[in-house]
N, CA, C and O of each residue as an XYZ file, in Angstrom:
476
protein
N      85.122   -136.609     -0.265
C      83.719   -136.393     -0.504
C      83.280   -135.121      0.030
O      83.670   -134.821      1.158
N      82.473   -134.266     -0.655
C      81.871   -133.058     -0.157
C      80.798   -133.297      0.781
O      80.021   -134.241      0.641
N      80.723   -132.370      1.848
C      79.542   -132.625      2.761
C      78.248   -132.073      2.257
O      78.183   -131.004      1.650
N      77.304   -132.772      2.503
C      75.840   -132.217      2.091
C      75.312   -131.361      2.986
O      75.497   -131.524      4.192
N      74.576   -130.323      2.480
C      74.092   -129.325      3.523
C      72.829   -129.939      4.126
O      72.100   -130.723      3.517
N      72.645   -129.534      5.319
C      71.397   -130.007      6.120
C      70.265   -129.220      5.560
O      70.398   -128.013      5.363
N      69.096   -129.883      5.281
C      67.922   -129.293      4.725
C      67.153   -128.793      5.991
O      67.199   -129.401      7.061
N      66.420   -127.606      5.788
C      65.604   -126.879      6.758
C      64.177   -127.330      6.512
O      63.438   -126.732      5.731
N      63.784   -128.476      7.248
C      62.371   -128.888      6.955
C      61.105   -128.094      7.687
O      59.916   -128.411      7.694
N      61.729   -127.016      8.267
C      60.544   -126.090      8.923
C      59.736   -125.383      7.981
O      60.244   -124.781      7.035
N      58.341   -125.429      8.217
C      57.603   -124.731      7.450
C      57.594   -123.197      7.527
O      57.657   -122.650      8.628
N      57.517   -122.482      6.380
C      57.654   -121.045      6.542
C      56.241   -120.517      6.947
O      55.199   -120.914      6.425
N      56.326   -119.538      7.976
C      55.237   -118.954      8.273
C      54.796   -117.838      7.321
O      55.712   -117.124      6.912
N      53.576   -117.564      6.902
C      53.183   -116.474      6.164
C      53.570   -115.243      6.640
O      53.387   -115.000      7.833
N      54.119   -114.348      5.850
C      54.428   -113.011      6.412
C      53.360   -112.290      6.913
O      52.222   -112.384      6.454
N      53.732   -111.449      7.997
C      52.743   -110.597      8.521
C      52.441   -109.504      7.515
O      53.195   -109.215      6.586
N      51.313   -108.936      7.764
C      50.790   -107.906      6.765
C      51.873   -106.752      6.902
O      52.082   -106.135      7.946
N      52.542   -106.546      5.679
C      53.432   -105.305      5.723
C      52.876   -104.017      5.714
O      53.569   -103.016      5.896
N      51.585   -103.979      5.498
C      50.835   -102.608      5.459
C      50.121   -102.472      6.561
O      49.153   -101.724      6.427
N      50.296   -103.026      7.796
C      49.575   -102.901      9.066
C      49.595   -101.561      9.561
O      48.596   -101.059     10.076
N      50.715   -100.935      9.428
C      50.845    -99.562      9.875
C      50.252    -98.457      9.267
O      50.311    -97.314      9.719
N      49.638    -98.815      8.168
C      48.930    -97.519      7.467
C      47.275    -97.717      7.623
O      46.754    -98.775      7.976
N      46.667    -96.683      7.341
C      45.278    -96.549      7.437
C      44.445    -97.746      6.445
O      44.889    -98.117      5.359
N      43.415    -98.151      6.935
C      42.751    -99.160      5.998
C      42.448    -98.861      4.670
O      42.458    -99.785      3.856
N      42.173    -97.697      4.303
C      41.975    -97.351      2.831
C      43.244    -97.453      2.065
O      43.310    -97.966      0.948
N      44.093    -97.023      2.609
C      45.587    -97.084      1.811
C      45.951    -98.520      1.782
O      46.374    -98.991      0.727
N      45.825    -99.292      2.876
C      46.203   -100.840      2.979
C      45.350   -101.409      1.875
O      45.905   -102.158      1.071
N      44.132   -101.157      1.748
C      43.344   -102.017      0.698
C      43.936   -101.496     -0.670
O      44.010   -102.366     -1.538
N      44.347   -100.304     -0.998
C      44.927    -99.900     -2.361
C      46.249   -100.654     -2.366
O      46.498   -101.225     -3.428
N      47.047   -100.756     -1.499
C      48.441   -101.406     -1.580
C      48.138   -102.938     -1.767
O      48.853   -103.572     -2.543
N      47.216   -103.506     -1.164
C      46.995   -104.928     -1.285
C      46.343   -105.213     -2.786
O      46.566   -106.302     -3.315
N      45.614   -104.313     -3.394
C      45.085   -104.455     -4.534
C      46.265   -104.277     -5.615
O      46.269   -104.955     -6.642
N      47.157   -103.432     -5.362
C      48.293   -103.242     -6.405
C      49.020   -104.508     -6.244
O      49.283   -105.063     -7.311
N      49.432   -105.136     -5.114
C      50.207   -106.327     -4.941
C      49.489   -107.490     -5.710
O      50.116   -108.319     -6.369
N      48.227   -107.486     -5.584
C      47.461   -108.560     -6.358
C      47.417   -108.472     -7.868
O      47.465   -109.474     -8.582
N      47.314   -107.107     -8.376
C      47.470   -107.043     -9.772
C      48.938   -107.319    -10.222
O      49.104   -107.918    -11.285
N      49.844   -106.985     -9.600
C      51.300   -107.279     -9.762
C      51.596   -108.748     -9.908
O      52.296   -109.241    -10.792
N      50.944   -109.428     -8.881
C      51.008   -110.905     -8.907
C      50.403   -111.584    -10.306
O      51.015   -112.438    -10.946
N      49.122   -111.066    -10.659
C      48.505   -111.537    -11.653
C      49.371   -111.314    -12.982
O      49.509   -112.214    -13.812
N      49.945   -110.037    -13.119
C      50.657   -109.692    -14.246
C      52.032   -110.588    -14.304
O      52.489   -110.926    -15.396
N      52.623   -110.930    -13.156
C      53.750   -111.692    -13.129
C      53.519   -113.125    -13.677
O      54.382   -113.813    -14.221
N      52.382   -113.434    -13.480
C      51.942   -114.901    -14.136
C      51.889   -114.743    -15.692
O      52.338   -115.623    -16.427
N      51.372   -113.691    -16.130
C      51.252   -113.605    -17.605
C      52.224   -112.960    -18.323
O      52.151   -112.946    -19.552
N      53.308   -112.314    -17.623
C      54.400   -111.613    -18.105
C      55.182   -112.331    -19.003
O      55.507   -111.740    -20.033
N      55.574   -113.533    -18.829
C      56.251   -114.286    -19.913
C      55.859   -114.401    -21.241
O      56.492   -114.245    -22.285
N      54.472   -114.761    -20.974
C      53.624   -114.908    -22.450
C      53.610   -113.648    -23.210
O      53.780   -113.604    -24.429
N      53.383   -112.530    -22.389
C      53.205   -111.206    -23.043
C      54.569   -110.768    -23.688
O      54.632   -110.122    -24.734
N      55.649   -111.186    -22.959
C      56.928   -110.694    -23.425
C      57.137   -111.408    -24.832
O      57.532   -110.780    -25.814
N      56.836   -112.797    -24.857
C      57.126   -113.566    -26.019
C      56.260   -112.795    -27.266
O      56.762   -112.532    -28.358
N      55.124   -112.547    -26.953
C      54.289   -111.905    -28.050
C      54.849   -110.612    -28.381
O      54.711   -110.255    -29.551
N      55.461   -109.832    -27.571
C      56.049   -108.386    -27.858
C      57.495   -108.758    -28.632
O      57.961   -107.940    -29.425
N      58.014   -109.716    -28.432
C      59.405   -110.194    -28.976
C      58.970   -110.585    -30.367
O      59.717   -110.250    -31.286
N      57.806   -111.285    -30.664
C      57.524   -111.814    -31.921
C      57.003   -110.716    -32.759
O      57.129   -110.798    -33.981
N      56.400   -109.640    -32.186
C      55.976   -108.417    -33.059
C      57.236   -107.600    -33.316
O      57.304   -106.994    -34.385
N      58.181   -107.526    -32.496
C      59.389   -106.740    -32.629
C      60.183   -107.563    -33.785
O      60.724   -106.911    -34.678
N      60.254   -108.804    -33.786
C      61.012   -109.521    -34.959
C      60.131   -109.343    -36.212
O      60.729   -109.361    -37.287
N      58.867   -109.184    -36.225
C      58.137   -108.872    -37.592
C      58.473   -107.503    -38.041
O      58.775   -107.290    -39.215
N      58.432   -106.580    -37.163
C      58.662   -105.130    -37.484
C      60.127   -105.046    -37.934
O      60.319   -104.394    -38.960
N      61.138   -105.573    -37.362
C      62.516   -105.758    -37.923
C      62.619   -106.334    -39.331
O      63.266   -105.752    -40.201
N      61.995   -107.451    -39.544
C      62.048   -108.120    -40.813
C      61.228   -107.225    -41.827
O      61.691   -107.084    -42.959
N      60.092   -106.642    -41.501
C      59.450   -105.719    -42.424
C      60.456   -104.508    -42.812
O      60.533   -104.089    -43.967
N      61.220   -103.985    -41.736
C      62.043   -102.893    -42.178
C      63.239   -103.362    -42.796
O      63.844   -102.564    -43.511
N      63.672   -104.473    -42.654
C      64.906   -104.964    -43.520
C      64.470   -105.305    -44.962
O      65.261   -105.109    -45.885
N      63.329   -105.772    -45.170
C      62.879   -105.823    -46.571
C      62.186   -104.694    -47.323
O      61.639   -104.796    -48.421
N      62.292   -103.587    -46.560
C      61.888   -102.197    -47.095
C      60.306   -102.303    -47.261
O      59.751   -101.630    -48.129
N      59.632   -103.094    -46.481
C      57.898   -102.892    -46.752
C      57.619   -101.831    -45.878
O      56.777   -100.991    -46.197
N      58.359   -101.754    -44.574
C      57.899   -100.602    -43.730
C      59.015    -99.557    -43.714
O      60.211    -99.841    -43.641
N      58.537    -98.383    -43.786
C      59.677    -97.256    -43.774
C      60.406    -97.341    -42.594
O      59.886    -97.793    -41.574
N      61.791    -96.875    -42.633
C      62.601    -97.132    -41.429
C      62.064    -95.978    -40.327
O      62.194    -96.296    -39.145
N      61.587    -94.920    -40.560
C      61.295    -93.928    -39.491
C      60.054    -94.562    -38.715
O      60.018    -94.572    -37.484
N      59.046    -95.085    -39.506
C      57.929    -95.783    -38.881
C      58.389    -97.098    -38.157
O      57.771    -97.400    -37.136
N      59.285    -97.812    -38.528
C      59.740    -98.968    -37.976
C      60.536    -98.545    -36.567
O      60.401    -99.156    -35.507
N      61.269    -97.547    -36.737
C      61.884    -96.870    -35.385
C      60.908    -96.695    -34.252
O      61.121    -97.088    -33.105
N      59.760    -96.040    -34.682
C      58.855    -95.585    -33.712
C      58.170    -96.804    -33.206
O      57.901    -96.831    -32.005
N      57.857    -97.791    -33.940
C      57.180    -99.031    -33.481
C      58.283    -99.704    -32.525
O      57.996   -100.049    -31.379
N      59.292    -99.832    -32.958
C      60.276   -100.718    -32.218
C      60.500   -100.221    -30.739
O      60.638   -100.997    -29.794
N      60.524    -98.715    -30.627
C      60.728    -98.111    -29.325
C      59.338    -98.103    -28.640
O      59.333    -98.026    -27.411
N      58.175    -98.174    -29.290
C      56.798    -98.283    -28.625
C      56.840    -99.796    -28.004
O      56.448   -100.018    -26.858
N      57.297   -100.708    -28.773
C      57.297   -102.165    -28.236
C      58.362   -102.272    -26.945
O      58.114   -102.971    -25.962
N      59.430   -101.577    -27.074
C      60.181   -101.563    -26.034
C      59.679   -100.981    -24.705
O      59.921   -101.463    -23.599
N      58.823    -99.689    -24.998
C      58.188    -99.284    -23.880
C      56.991    -99.947    -23.193
O      56.624    -99.769    -22.031
N      56.478   -100.701    -24.072
C      55.307   -101.731    -23.646
C      55.953   -102.771    -22.803
O      55.467   -103.122    -21.728
N      57.008   -103.244    -23.277
C      57.789   -104.359    -22.521
C      58.122   -103.843    -21.097
O      57.863   -104.492    -20.083
N      58.777   -102.500    -21.098
C      59.159   -101.863    -19.833
C      57.922   -101.882    -18.800
O      57.997   -102.313    -17.650
N      56.813   -101.363    -19.383
C      55.637   -101.083    -18.613
C      55.166   -102.488    -17.991
O      54.924   -102.598    -16.789
N      55.059   -103.503    -18.857
C      54.544   -104.934    -18.424
C      55.459   -105.458    -17.293
O      54.965   -106.081    -16.354
N      56.815   -105.208    -17.370
C      57.837   -105.855    -16.523
C      57.761   -105.087    -15.320
O      57.931   -105.671    -14.249
N      57.505   -103.738    -15.346
C      57.324   -102.837    -14.142
C      56.099   -103.106    -13.336
O      56.105   -102.932    -12.117
N      55.114   -103.498    -13.940
C      53.836   -103.890    -13.261
C      53.995   -105.293    -12.594
O      53.482   -105.606    -11.519
N      54.759   -106.082    -13.360
C      55.009   -107.524    -12.741
C      55.995   -107.357    -11.665
O      55.806   -108.106    -10.706
N      56.973   -106.585    -11.585
C      57.910   -106.417    -10.562
C      57.596   -105.462     -9.476
O      58.394   -105.145     -8.594
N      56.339   -105.004     -9.597
C      56.118   -104.023     -8.510
C      56.174   -104.642     -6.946
O      56.653   -104.009     -6.005
N      55.723   -105.699     -6.859
C      55.624   -106.376     -5.548
C      57.036   -106.559     -4.903
O      57.127   -106.597     -3.676
N      58.268   -106.687     -5.796
C      59.439   -106.865     -5.266
C      60.147   -105.619     -4.870
O      60.818   -105.493     -3.845
N      59.910   -104.584     -5.899
C      60.549   -103.194     -5.579
C      59.563   -102.252     -6.035
O      59.307   -102.170     -7.237
N      58.905   -101.432     -5.057
C      57.900   -100.500     -5.396
C      58.465    -99.471     -6.302
O      57.924    -99.217     -7.378
N      59.581    -98.850     -5.877
C      60.200    -97.766     -6.634
C      60.692    -98.152     -8.086
O      60.509    -97.397     -9.041
N      61.288    -99.295     -8.187
C      61.718    -99.646     -9.576
C      60.541   -100.103    -10.390
O      60.579    -99.802    -11.583
N      59.404   -100.843     -9.913
C      58.349   -101.245    -10.583
C      57.690    -99.939    -10.986
O      57.417    -99.748    -12.171
N      57.413    -99.005    -10.031
C      56.734    -97.728    -10.361
C      57.383    -97.062    -11.595
O      56.794    -96.815    -12.647
N      58.687    -96.806    -11.318
C      59.580    -96.078    -12.425
C      59.356    -96.791    -13.806
O      59.013    -96.176    -14.817
N      59.601    -98.268    -13.752
C      59.385    -98.875    -15.044
C      57.878    -98.642    -15.646
O      57.679    -98.309    -16.814
N      56.968    -98.839    -14.791
C      55.555    -98.619    -15.379
C      55.386    -97.271    -16.040
O      54.868    -97.184    -17.153
N      55.806    -96.243    -15.384
C      55.662    -94.825    -15.790
C      56.568    -94.570    -17.015
O      56.060    -94.066    -18.017
N      57.791    -94.865    -16.995
C      58.673    -94.772    -17.970
C      58.286    -95.454    -19.329
O      58.296    -94.818    -20.383
N      57.951    -96.754    -19.254
C      57.614    -97.503    -20.087
C      56.219    -97.047    -20.840
O      56.090    -97.085    -22.064
N      55.322    -96.663    -20.039
C      54.084    -96.102    -20.521
C      54.162    -94.842    -21.275
O      53.409    -94.620    -22.223
N      55.219    -93.864    -20.802
C      55.299    -92.772    -21.522
C      56.147    -92.977    -22.787
O      55.885    -92.228    -23.729
N      57.162    -93.917    -22.952
C      57.832    -94.165    -23.974
C      56.979    -94.937    -25.080
O      57.210    -94.744    -26.274
N      56.144    -95.676    -24.717
C      55.134    -96.411    -25.551
C      54.142    -95.456    -26.245
O      53.958    -95.421    -27.461
N      53.500    -94.652    -25.288
C      52.427    -93.779    -25.785
C      52.981    -92.597    -26.626
O      52.402    -92.248    -27.655
N      54.062    -92.007    -26.199
C      54.858    -91.034    -26.903
C      55.157    -91.452    -28.302
O      54.869    -90.703    -29.235
N      55.714    -92.600    -28.494
C      56.104    -93.010    -29.749
C      54.887    -93.503    -30.677
O      55.002    -93.482    -31.902
N      53.851    -93.895    -30.112
C      52.567    -94.208    -30.934
C      52.030    -92.995    -31.272
O      51.461    -92.958    -32.363
N      52.070    -91.779    -30.477
C      51.695    -90.572    -30.755
C      52.492    -89.916    -31.991
O      51.976    -89.346    -32.952
N      53.890    -90.129    -31.749
C      54.645    -89.566    -32.941
C      54.381    -90.256    -34.289
O      54.458    -89.659    -35.363
N      54.027    -91.720    -34.143
C      53.659    -92.466    -35.160
C      52.395    -92.075    -35.952
O      52.261    -92.367    -37.141
N      51.561    -91.463    -35.303
C      50.273    -90.922    -35.790
C      50.367    -89.798    -36.477
O      49.509    -89.507    -37.311
N      51.503    -88.950    -36.201
C      51.599    -87.621    -36.981
C      51.886    -87.581    -38.288
O      51.953    -86.500    -38.873
């Protein structure tokens, strides 16, 4: 019979303020960014499902030749960019650099393709 692992019943202490070493104004900005990221991480699965549904509709419309293929390509890449941006915002608390990169790259990808779609 395998041995069971012992459970650690100690309560975890809340983490000390990770921004204690910076000035109060920047500390407030960092805490606000963490709060926004936390709120987005709660809504992120729902938003991703909506984006996936929109993606499926665009693909189906492209396959049945209702939407021109160039327009569908721009829309698909814009949807991908929006998904990157949303996931970057929600992942900002875990990794600042990765979250920031995904936010910026996704936003540029989305807005750039929407701009190209409007031309």
